[in-house]
Every structure is written in structure tokens, then in C-alpha cells.
C-alpha positions in Angstrom: 74.0 9.3 -106.1 73.0 7.8 -109.4 70.4 5.6 -107.8 68.5 8.6 -106.6 68.8 10.3 -110.0 67.2 7.3 -111.7 64.2 7.1 -109.3 61.7 8.3 -112.0 63.1 5.9 -114.6 62.6 3.0 -112.2 59.0 4.2 -111.3 58.2 4.3 -115.0 58.7 0.6 -115.4 57.2 -0.3 -112.0 60.5 -0.8 -110.0 60.3 0.0 -106.2 63.7 0.5 -104.7 64.7 -0.9 -101.3 68.2 -0.1 -99.9 69.6 -2.6 -97.5 72.8 -1.6 -95.7 75.0 -2.5 -92.8 74.3 0.7 -90.9 72.1 1.2 -87.8 68.6 2.4 -87.9 69.7 5.8 -86.6 72.3 6.1 -89.4 69.8 5.1 -92.1 67.2 7.6 -90.8 69.8 10.4 -90.7 71.1 9.7 -94.2 67.6 9.2 -95.8 66.4 12.5 -94.1 69.5 14.5 -95.2 69.5 13.3 -98.8 65.7 13.3 -99.1 65.7 9.6 -100.4 62.3 8.3 -101.4 63.4 4.6 -101.1 62.6 2.0 -98.6 65.5 1.6 -96.3 66.4 -1.5 -94.3 69.2 -1.2 -91.8 71.0 -4.6 -91.4 73.8 -4.0 -88.8 74.0 -7.7 -88.1 74.5 -8.3 -91.9 72.0 -11.1 -91.8 69.9 -10.0 -94.7 73.0 -9.0 -96.7 74.6 -12.4 -96.2 71.4 -14.2 -97.2 71.2 -12.2 -100.4 74.8 -13.1 -101.2 76.3 -9.6 -101.2 80.0 -10.0 -101.7 82.5 -8.9 -99.0 86.1 -8.0 -99.8 88.6 -8.6 -97.1 91.0 -6.1 -98.6 88.6 -3.3 -98.3 87.0 -4.5 -95.1 83.6 -3.8 -96.6 80.8 -5.0 -98.8 80.8 -4.8 -102.6 77.9 -3.2 -104.6 75.0 -5.5 -105.2 71.6 -5.2 -106.6 68.6 -7.5 -107.2 65.4 -7.1 -109.0 62.6 -9.3 -107.6 59.2 -9.6 -109.3 55.8 -9.7 -107.6 56.1 -13.5 -107.4 59.4 -13.3 -105.5 61.6 -14.4 -108.4 64.9 -12.7 -109.0 64.6 -11.4 -112.5 67.9 -9.5 -112.6 71.0 -9.3 -110.4 74.4 -7.7 -110.0 77.1 -8.5 -107.5 80.1 -6.3 -107.8 83.6 -7.6 -107.5 85.2 -4.2 -106.7 83.9 -1.1 -104.9 83.7 0.7 -108.2 81.9 -2.2 -109.9 78.4 -0.5 -109.7 75.2 -1.9 -111.2 74.2 -1.0 -114.7 70.8 0.6 -114.0 70.0 0.6 -117.8 70.3 -3.1 -117.9 68.1 -3.4 -114.9 65.4 -1.2 -116.4 65.6 -3.1 -119.8 65.3 -6.5 -118.0 62.3 -5.4 -116.0 60.6 -3.5 -118.8 61.1 -6.5 -121.2 59.0 -8.6 -118.8 56.0 -6.3 -119.0 
């Protein structure tokens, strides 16, 4: 998981990562425990948060597309990525540069 591999890079510029997913709390707990993830995890099985954040859904994959937001301490979105395909992953270097440039 590239996100996990970049955890130190994120911390270096003051980024805290929260992962929001459509899974149940039990599934999140199991995954985070097995993978030793140091992120905040928010299960959203009702998809309420994911829909409010505008995470795209693709009918042809029956699933959600990759999405990422960077929100500053004032609650302003300073960077975002909303993938159009399952393989359209966020560019973490662009996120780090955007956040680091605001420091």
C-alpha cells in the first residue's frame, strides 16, 4: 500500500491521514490491525460521508473510485483528487508539494 509507505513523508509536512471507507467497523478494525496501519480509520457502511465528500462511484465496477482530500486546520480543502477509474490513484507527491508550499 503506497499510502502506508508514504506515512513518514506525510508526517514531515504535518499531514495526518484519515481513511474513510464503505466497510463495517469490524472490517476496518481487522484490516488496520493486520496491516499495522497508523492512520485514523472511519468506517462508512452507509456511504453518507463518502457521498458528502463527493467520492465518485462507477456503475461499471459497482464500487467507489479513488479519492483523496487535504483539509487544513481551518477546514479548507487545499488539495483534492477524485479518480475516474480504479487505477487512477492520487499523486502523493503533488499532495505533499501542495501542503508543504502552504507552510
